[in-house]
NUPA-820243 format. One line per field, with one value per residue (C-alpha): residue number from 0; chain; x, y, z. Coordinates in steps of 0.02 Angstrom, whole numbers. Each point is the difference from the previous one (the first is absolute). Layout:
BEGIN
num: NUM, ...;
cadena: A, ...;
c1: X, ...;
c2: Y, ...;
c3: Z, ...;
//
This chain:
BEGIN
num: 0, 1, 2, 3, 4, 5, 6, 7, 8, 9, 10, 11, 12, 13, 14, 15, 16, 17, 18, 19, 20, 21, 22, 23, 24, 25, 26, 27, 28, 29, 30, 31, 32, 33, 34, 35, 36, 37, 38, 39, 40, 41, 42, 43, 44, 45, 46, 47, 48, 49, 50, 51, 52, 53, 54, 55, 56, 57, 58, 59, 60, 61, 62, 63, 64, 65, 66, 67, 68, 69, 70, 71, 72, 73, 74, 75, 76, 77, 78, 79, 80, 81, 82, 83, 84, 85, 86, 87, 88, 89, 90, 91, 92, 93, 94, 95, 96, 97, 98, 99, 100, 101, 102, 103, 104, 105, 106, 107, 108, 109, 110, 111, 112, 113, 114, 115, 116, 117, 118, 119, 120, 121, 122, 123, 124, 125, 126, 127, 128, 129, 130, 131, 132, 133, 134, 135, 136, 137, 138, 139, 140, 141, 142, 143, 144, 145, 146, 147, 148, 149, 150, 151, 152, 153, 154, 155, 156, 157, 158, 159, 160, 161, 162, 163, 164, 165, 166, 167, 168, 169, 170, 171, 172, 173, 174, 175, 176, 177, 178, 179, 180, 181, 182, 183, 184, 185, 186, 187, 188, 189, 190, 191, 192, 193, 194, 195, 196, 197, 198, 199, 200, 201, 202, 203, 204, 205, 206, 207, 208, 209, 210, 211, 212, 213, 214, 215, 216, 217, 218, 219, 220, 221, 222, 223, 224, 225, 226, 227, 228, 229, 230, 231, 232, 233, 234, 235, 236, 237, 238, 239, 240, 241, 242, 243, 244, 245, 246, 247, 248, 249, 250, 251, 252, 253, 254, 255, 256, 257, 258, 259, 260, 261, 262, 263, 264, 265, 266, 267, 268, 269, 270, 271, 272, 273, 274, 275, 276, 277, 278, 279, 280, 281, 282, 283, 284, 285, 286, 287, 288, 289, 290, 291, 292, 293, 294, 295, 296, 297, 298, 299, 300, 301, 302, 303, 304, 305, 306, 307, 308, 309, 310, 311, 312, 313, 314, 315, 316, 317, 318, 319, 320, 321, 322, 323, 324, 325, 326, 327, 328, 329, 330, 331, 332, 333, 334, 335, 336, 337, 338, 339, 340, 341, 342, 343, 344, 345, 346, 347, 348, 349, 350, 351, 352, 353, 354, 355, 356, 357, 358, 359, 360, 361, 362, 363, 364, 365, 366, 367, 368, 369, 370, 371, 372, 373, 374, 375, 376, 377, 378, 379, 380, 381, 382, 383, 384, 385, 386, 387, 388, 389, 390, 391, 392, 393, 394, 395, 396, 397, 398, 399, 400, 401, 402, 403, 404, 405, 406, 407, 408, 409, 410, 411, 412, 413, 414, 415, 416, 417, 418, 419, 420, 421, 422, 423, 424, 425, 426, 427, 428, 429, 430, 431, 432, 433, 434, 435, 436, 437, 438, 439, 440, 441, 442, 443, 444, 445, 446, 447, 448, 449, 450, 451, 452, 453;
cadena: A, A, A, A, A, A, A, A, A, A, A, A, A, A, A, A, A, A, A, A, A, A, A, A, A, A, A, A, A, A, A, A, A, A, A, A, A, A, A, A, A, A, A, A, A, A, A, A, A, A, A, A, A, A, A, A, A, A, A, A, A, A, A, A, A, A, A, A, A, A, A, A, A, A, A, A, A, A, A, A, A, A, A, A, A, A, A, A, A, A, A, A, A, A, A, A, A, A, A, A, A, A, A, A, A, A, A, A, A, A, A, A, A, A, A, A, A, A, A, A, A, A, A, A, A, A, A, A, A, A, A, A, A, A, A, A, A, A, A, A, A, A, A, A, A, A, A, A, A, A, A, A, A, A, A, A, A, A, A, A, A, A, A, A, A, A, A, A, A, A, A, A, A, A, A, A, A, A, A, A, A, A, A, A, A, A, A, A, A, A, A, A, A, A, A, A, A, A, A, A, A, A, A, A, A, A, A, A, A, A, A, A, A, A, A, A, A, A, A, A, A, A, A, A, A, A, A, A, A, A, A, A, A, A, A, A, A, A, A, A, A, A, A, A, A, A, A, A, A, A, A, A, A, A, A, A, A, A, A, A, A, A, A, A, A, A, A, A, A, A, A, A, A, A, A, A, A, A, A, A, A, A, A, A, A, A, A, A, A, A, A, A, A, A, A, A, A, A, A, A, A, A, A, A, A, A, A, A, A, A, A, A, A, A, A, A, A, A, A, A, A, A, A, A, A, A, A, A, A, A, A, A, A, A, A, A, A, A, A, A, A, A, A, A, A, A, A, A, A, A, A, A, A, A, A, A, A, A, A, A, A, A, A, A, A, A, A, A, A, A, A, A, A, A, A, A, A, A, A, A, A, A, A, A, A, A, A, A, A, A, A, A, A, A, A, A, A, A, A, A, A, A, A, A, A, A, A, A, A, A, A, A, A, A, A, A, A, A, A, A, A, A, A, A, A, A, A, A, A, A, A, A, A, A, A, A, A, A, A, A, A, A, A, A, A, A, A, A, A, A, A, A, A, A;
c1: 826, -57, -96, 92, -20, -91, 5, -163, -102, -27, -179, -104, -22, 179, 19, 167, 106, -125, -36, -143, 22, -163, -125, 106, -15, -182, -97, 102, -127, -87, 169, 76, -159, 9, 181, -59, -78, 170, 70, 98, 143, 4, 121, -41, 111, 10, 77, 122, 98, -65, -87, -103, -52, -178, -42, -181, 12, -28, 102, 151, -26, 11, 169, 61, -59, 48, 110, 101, -10, 188, 20, -98, 11, -143, 8, -47, -149, 82, 162, -94, -78, 174, -56, -57, 184, 119, -18, -146, -77, -124, 142, 150, 85, 102, 65, -54, -179, 3, 74, -122, -148, 45, 21, -164, -106, -43, -76, -115, -37, -181, 3, 89, -120, -145, 74, -22, -189, -41, 122, -73, -177, 44, 97, -138, -145, 18, -7, -157, -81, 34, -112, -170, -169, -14, 179, 81, 162, 149, 13, 173, 76, -92, 59, 178, 6, -68, 117, 149, -47, -12, 172, 79, -83, 27, 175, 76, -96, -44, -172, 5, -149, -105, 90, 177, -66, -75, 168, 87, -133, 17, 189, -8, -121, 114, 154, -96, -60, 177, 64, -132, 38, 185, -40, -117, 125, 168, 113, 119, 38, -182, 3, 136, -84, -72, -178, -150, -32, 181, 2, -162, 67, 159, -100, -119, 147, 73, -166, -2, 179, -28, -154, 91, 153, -112, -65, 178, 55, -143, 51, 182, -48, -104, 61, -89, -166, -32, -16, -38, 75, 102, 78, 39, 84, 107, 76, 36, 177, 46, 112, 155, -63, -44, -169, -109, 23, -145, -6, -20, -133, -90, -1, -74, -136, -45, -16, -108, -110, -26, -30, -101, -127, -27, -54, -110, -89, -33, -71, -116, -60, -44, -84, -121, -29, -51, -117, -83, -44, -69, -121, -9, 187, -10, -142, 101, 151, -104, -87, 165, 78, -153, -11, 185, 30, -171, 33, 174, 168, 94, 133, 117, -127, -127, 112, -20, -189, -2, 1, -109, 103, 157, -81, -45, 181, 66, -121, 50, 183, -43, -111, 88, 177, 102, 148, -26, 184, 145, 176, 157, 164, 102, 175, 51, -71, -161, -108, -188, -98, 55, 65, 174, 24, 176, 82, -60, -177, -130, -152, -175, -164, -171, -88, -148, -17, 32, -135, -125, 45, -156, 106, 38, -158, -180, -93, 157, -73, -137, 34, -43, 72, -83, 119, 120, -115, 96, -134, 19, 134, 158, 126, 159, 140, 100, -142, -50, 149, -60, 160, 118, 82, 171, 142, -51, -181, -62, 62, -152, -136, -71, 9, -93, -136, -27, -1, -127, -110, 5, -41, -136, -83, 15, -83, -134, -46, -54, -23, -66, 99, -115, 55, -25, -133, 65, 183, 102, 147, 132, 166, 157, 164, 139, 114, -160, -168, -103, -175, -3, -120, -98, -111, -127, -135, 18, -163, -7, -63, -133, -87, 162, 51, -167, 7, 177, -51, -158;
c2: 1591, -99, 72, 30, -145, 39, -64, -78, 122, -30, -47, 126, -22, -25, 23, 53, -145, -137, 49, -105, -146, 29, -36, -148, -75, 46, 18, -96, -50, 168, 86, -101, 31, 187, 4, -41, 173, 83, -49, -140, 5, 73, -10, -46, 44, -126, 69, 145, -63, -160, 27, -120, 35, -58, -49, 34, -13, -176, 46, 48, -153, -108, 79, -45, -180, -36, 109, 79, -142, -26, 168, -57, -127, -63, 141, 31, -116, -153, 39, -14, -164, -74, -22, -173, -40, -24, 77, -95, 33, 138, 108, -63, 116, -17, -167, -103, 60, -38, -173, -54, 72, -99, -156, 16, 66, -171, -60, 151, 13, 3, -175, -77, 85, -93, -158, 70, 17, -170, 32, 173, -67, -150, 110, 131, -124, -61, 179, 40, -166, 34, 154, -16, 75, 174, -7, 172, -6, 116, 10, 80, -134, -140, 63, 21, -178, -69, 103, -44, -184, 3, 80, -124, -152, 46, 71, -80, -167, 47, 5, 43, -21, 153, 38, 5, 87, 138, 23, 18, 124, 105, 1, 61, 138, 56, 10, 93, 130, 26, 24, 133, 92, 4, 66, 137, 55, -40, 27, -150, 31, -30, -169, -60, 53, -140, 64, -114, 11, -41, -147, -68, 16, -95, -138, -13, -10, -142, -96, 21, -56, -155, -46, 18, -90, -150, 1, 7, -141, -110, 33, -39, -162, -58, 90, -120, 23, 180, 94, 179, 173, -49, -143, 124, 121, -140, -24, 185, 63, 177, 113, -89, -173, -51, -70, 112, -19, -51, 181, 64, -129, 45, 183, -40, -113, 122, 144, -102, -59, 176, 82, -143, -13, 177, 88, -144, -11, 187, -5, -145, 88, 160, -98, -87, 162, 86, -136, -12, 184, -29, -148, 13, -27, -145, -76, 14, -82, -145, -20, -7, -124, -114, 8, -31, -136, -88, -79, -64, 38, 149, -44, 97, -17, 102, 151, 87, -12, 96, 169, 94, -70, 68, 171, -2, -36, 137, 128, -49, 22, 172, 71, -88, -16, -76, 117, 175, 43, -72, 69, 18, 96, 78, -71, 133, 171, -24, 112, -32, 113, 176, -48, -46, -132, -6, -164, -62, 69, -103, -23, -54, -30, -66, -130, 15, 187, -17, -132, 120, 151, 75, 57, -182, -91, 62, -3, -72, -38, -109, -188, -44, -162, 35, 145, -137, -61, 16, 112, 127, 138, -63, 99, 58, -126, 2, 70, -172, -89, -113, -104, 134, 2, -23, -111, 18, -49, -122, -172, -81, 97, -153, -106, 133, 23, -188, -20, 141, -76, -173, 58, 120, -137, -128, 115, 62, -180, -36, 158, 177, 113, 131, 154, -2, 134, 159, -24, 126, -46, 128, -16, -8, 40, -102, -108, -27, 87, -124, 11, 65, -136, -114, -119, -88, -131, -163, -55, -162, 16, -135, 29, -7, -159, -82, 47, -71, -167, -30;
c3: -1259, 152, 146, 163, 121, 161, 177, 59, 106, 185, 46, 97, 187, 55, 189, 76, 67, -46, -181, -72, 120, 95, -141, -59, 173, 38, -163, -128, -131, -10, -5, -143, -99, 37, -57, -176, -11, 19, -169, -85, 125, 176, 146, 179, 146, 143, 158, -12, -152, -82, -167, -105, -180, -39, -179, -47, -190, -67, -155, 107, 107, -156, -37, 173, -10, -181, -110, 142, 126, -3, 86, 154, 138, 107, 126, 179, 29, -78, 90, 165, -56, 18, 180, -62, -23, -146, -171, -80, -170, 52, 67, -99, -125, -159, -63, 153, -27, -186, 23, 135, -92, -155, 105, 94, -144, -77, 164, 1, -186, -57, -75, 149, 121, -80, 72, 175, -12, 75, 144, 28, 7, 108, 122, 22, 0, 181, 66, -100, 48, 185, 5, 83, -39, 80, 62, 15, -96, 21, -189, -14, 110, -91, -169, 62, 66, -164, -108, 109, -5, -190, -18, 120, -78, -183, 10, 156, 15, 178, 79, 186, 116, 41, 165, -70, -156, 108, 87, -168, -57, 158, -19, -180, 51, 143, -111, -137, 126, 63, -178, -35, 163, -44, -174, 64, 134, -84, 150, 13, 183, 46, -86, 118, 161, 109, -19, 15, -187, -45, 120, -71, -177, 44, 86, -149, -119, 103, -12, -189, -20, 107, -102, -165, 68, 34, -179, -68, 116, -63, -180, 36, 88, -149, -155, -118, 90, -52, -163, 48, 17, 152, -98, -138, 120, 68, -173, -30, -12, 42, -105, 70, -52, 178, 53, 103, 187, 111, 60, -178, -41, 162, -51, -171, 71, 139, -123, -118, 143, 65, -169, -72, 139, 64, -161, -60, 168, 5, -176, 46, 157, -95, -141, 118, 93, -163, -66, 171, -20, -176, -11, -191, -17, 123, -101, -161, 81, 65, -167, -93, 121, -5, -189, -33, 130, -13, 169, -44, 78, -72, -130, -114, -142, 98, 30, -171, 18, 165, -86, 124, 144, -81, -21, 184, 42, -115, 72, 177, -47, -68, 137, 143, -65, 142, -31, 69, -26, -97, -10, -104, 21, -139, -20, -129, -48, -99, -106, 13, -115, 43, 171, 58, 135, 75, 45, 169, -19, 92, -111, 52, -90, 46, -110, 119, -36, -187, -19, 81, -105, -83, -147, -39, 57, -19, 166, 82, 172, -73, 4, -180, -70, -167, -30, -58, -139, -165, -76, 141, -7, 84, 103, -86, -16, 160, 107, 68, 76, 142, -11, -63, -170, -78, 57, 183, -32, 132, -50, 82, -92, -91, 158, 99, -132, -12, 189, 18, -135, 79, 176, -59, -103, 140, 127, -120, -44, 178, 102, 12, 113, 78, 97, 188, 34, 79, -48, -99, -110, -46, -93, 107, -91, 75, -109, -102, 3, 98, 78, 179, 56, -114, 96, -111, 26, -97, -79, -103, -177, 24, -165, -99, 92, -33, -184, -16, 74, -102;
//
C-alpha cells in the first residue's frame, strides 16, 4: 500500500497580496538558504496568486534532472531568456534541443576543447600584458572581457578591440538583467511597457544582433576561411530539412556568447578574491604554476598537472556558484517522493544554497580547496552540480573549465592581485551571483619572473 501523496507546504512568512515576493527581491541569497530549513519541498507565493515550488532535496532534484526530466520543460527563468531572440539551445525544448545539442556537442567535447588552449591563451595574453604595476583593476570587468574574448575567438573566429568588446559586454549584461527582472515579476504586461529598463534591453539586444550579424556575414563571404562553431551552425538543417536562417544562427551564437562568458568571468573574479584573502592559497597556486610551466607557455600537456588549480576552481564553483536560482516547469503531473506536482507547476532550486548546506559540506562557508582531495570525504552524488546534470547539463562545461584554468594560470604566472584597502565585497544575486565591487591592485610577480628567465 502506497502512502498518500501530499501537496508541498507553503513557506512561513507569507504576506497578504505580495506573498513571499519581498525577501526574493531584497534578500535573495539569505532567503534561498533559509528555505532549505523548511523541508525537501516548499511552496512560495508571488503576488496574490502565483506559486513556485522550491526543491531543497538533492535526491529529488536528481529525479527532476535525470529520471523524470521528460516531465519538465526549462521553466520561467529560461522562458524569459528568450529575450535574446529565437529559440536557441539553452532554452530550446524537445526534438529541436536534442538535435542541436548533438550537432554542437563535438565542438565542445573535452578532447576538442584541448585544441582551443593556444587560442585561449593567445586571446587573453594581451589583456594581462597590458596591466601596469600598482594599477587598480576593476576585476569583474577585466575577467568578463577576457572570457568574452576567448569565447568569440575560439568559437566564432572573432576578436574585437577593447572598445567594441566592452559595448558587447554591456549589452549582454543589460539583457540578462531584464530577463531576471521579468522572471522575478512575471507579469507580461509590464514587459511590453515603454519603461527605461525595457527600452535599454531592446537597444542592447539590437547591438548584440548587429554584432553577430557581422560575424555571420564574414563567414558567408569566406566560407572556406573558417572552421569553427559558426561554420558548423551554417551547415545545420532543422527538422524540416532546411538550413538555419541567419536569425536562428544569431540566436544560437548570442546565447552561447552570453552563457559562455558570464559564468566563467564570475568564477574567475571570486577565485582571485578568495586567494587574495588567503596568502597561503595564493602561494600554493604560484608554486604550482611555476613548477609546472617552468617559464614556458601553457599547453594542453600542462593541464593535468595543475591539480591544485583545479581544486581552487572547484571550490570557487561550490562556495560561489554563479547560479542562485534555476527553474523548470512540469508538463505533466509528477510524483516526487511523497509529493504530488500538478502539470504547470513552476519549480525552482538554488545550486548556490545547496552548495553551502552544512548537512552536505563540513564547515560550508570556509573556502577550502583541499576538501576536494580524493582522500577527504566527498559530498553525496548529485550534491555538487556546478554545471547541472542530465540531458540539460551545460554543454559548455569542459570549455568553461579549460578557459578558467588557462586564464587563472596566465594571471598567476605574472601577477598578484591584491585587495584595495578599505573596500568591501559582497555577493550580488542577479542573473549570476557576482561580486558587488572588486577593485584589486596589480602587482608584478618579480621574483617568479626572474626565476623563469634564469
